[in-house]
C-alpha positions in Angstrom: -189.9 -97.6 246.1 -193.2 -99.4 247.8 -190.9 -101.0 250.6 -191.3 -98.4 253.0 -195.0 -98.3 252.3 -197.6 -99.2 254.9 -201.4 -99.0 255.0 -201.2 -96.9 258.6 -198.1 -94.5 257.1 -200.7 -94.1 253.9 -203.7 -93.0 256.3 -201.4 -90.7 257.8 -200.5 -88.9 254.5 -204.4 -89.0 253.6 -205.3 -87.3 257.0 -202.5 -84.9 256.7 -203.2 -84.0 252.9 -206.9 -83.4 254.0 -205.9 -81.6 257.1 -203.9 -79.1 255.5 -206.8 -78.1 252.8 -209.5 -78.1 255.9 -211.3 -81.2 254.2 -211.9 -82.8 257.6 -215.6 -81.4 258.1 -216.4 -83.0 254.9 -214.6 -86.3 255.5 -217.6 -87.8 257.0 -218.5 -91.6 257.1 -221.7 -91.0 254.6 -219.4 -88.6 252.3 -216.4 -91.0 252.2 -218.8 -94.1 251.2 -220.2 -92.1 248.7 -216.9 -91.0 247.4 -215.9 -94.5 247.4 -218.9 -95.8 245.4 -218.4 -92.8 242.8 -214.4 -93.8 242.4 -215.6 -97.8 242.2 -217.9 -96.8 239.3 -215.4 -95.2 237.4 -213.2 -97.9 237.7 -216.1 -99.9 236.7 -216.6 -97.9 233.5 -213.1 -98.8 232.2 -214.1 -102.3 232.1 -218.0 -102.0 231.3 -218.1 -103.1 227.7 -214.7 -105.2 227.6 -215.1 -108.6 226.5 -213.6 -111.3 229.4 -210.6 -111.7 227.1 -210.2 -108.0 226.6 -210.4 -107.1 230.6 -207.6 -109.6 231.2 -205.3 -107.4 228.8 -206.2 -104.3 230.1 -203.0 -103.3 231.6 -201.2 -103.8 227.8 -202.1 -100.7 226.8 -200.5 -97.8 228.9 -203.1 -95.0 228.7 -206.0 -97.6 230.1 -203.3 -99.1 232.5 -202.3 -95.4 234.1 -206.6 -95.1 234.3 -206.8 -98.2 235.9 -204.0 -97.6 238.4 -205.5 -93.9 239.3 -209.0 -95.3 239.9 -207.7 -98.3 242.0 -205.7 -95.5 243.8 -208.7 -93.3 244.5 -210.7 -96.4 245.5 -208.4 -97.4 248.0 -207.8 -93.9 249.3 -211.3 -93.5 250.2 -211.6 -96.9 252.0 -208.6 -96.0 253.8 -209.9 -92.7 254.9 -213.1 -94.0 255.9 -211.6 -96.8 258.1 -209.5 -93.9 259.5 -212.7 -92.3 260.3 -214.8 -95.1 261.7 -211.7 -96.6 263.8 -211.6 -99.8 261.5 -208.0 -101.6 261.2 -208.7 -102.8 257.2 -206.0 -105.7 257.5 -207.6 -107.3 260.4 -211.3 -106.5 259.1 -209.9 -108.6 255.8 -207.9 -111.2 257.9 -211.1 -111.7 260.0 -213.3 -111.8 256.8 -211.2 -114.5 255.3 -211.3 -116.5 258.4 -215.2 -116.5 258.4 -215.5 -117.1 254.4 -212.9 -119.8 255.0 -215.6 -121.3 257.5 -218.6 -120.8 255.4 -217.1 -121.6 252.0 -214.9 -125.0 253.0 -212.4 -125.8 250.1 -213.7 -129.2 248.5 -211.1 -131.5 250.4 -212.4 -129.5 253.7 -216.0 -130.5 253.4 -217.7 -131.9 256.7 -219.5 -135.1 255.4 
């Protein structure tokens, strides 16, 4: 099912969805970041009062799993739309960030003495 999906295709679908509804004027970086924050907060709300053990089992309950999945999709949708508007390649950005983090936080066996 997801074999044919890639980020560029999803970004195009999101752009086409917004264009069909004339939403582009509202999809400014500021508005997209605000929407991203709201959706991330809705994801946090699901986990807010769970113990670490309960949070590890959150996907065991079908209703909660559905809510988590929807909120993850909303967060990703707004993040991809923000990247599109700002001209950021999200995969390249993540790859570069991992490279920087590997240099900043070397594994125990990689530390320079």
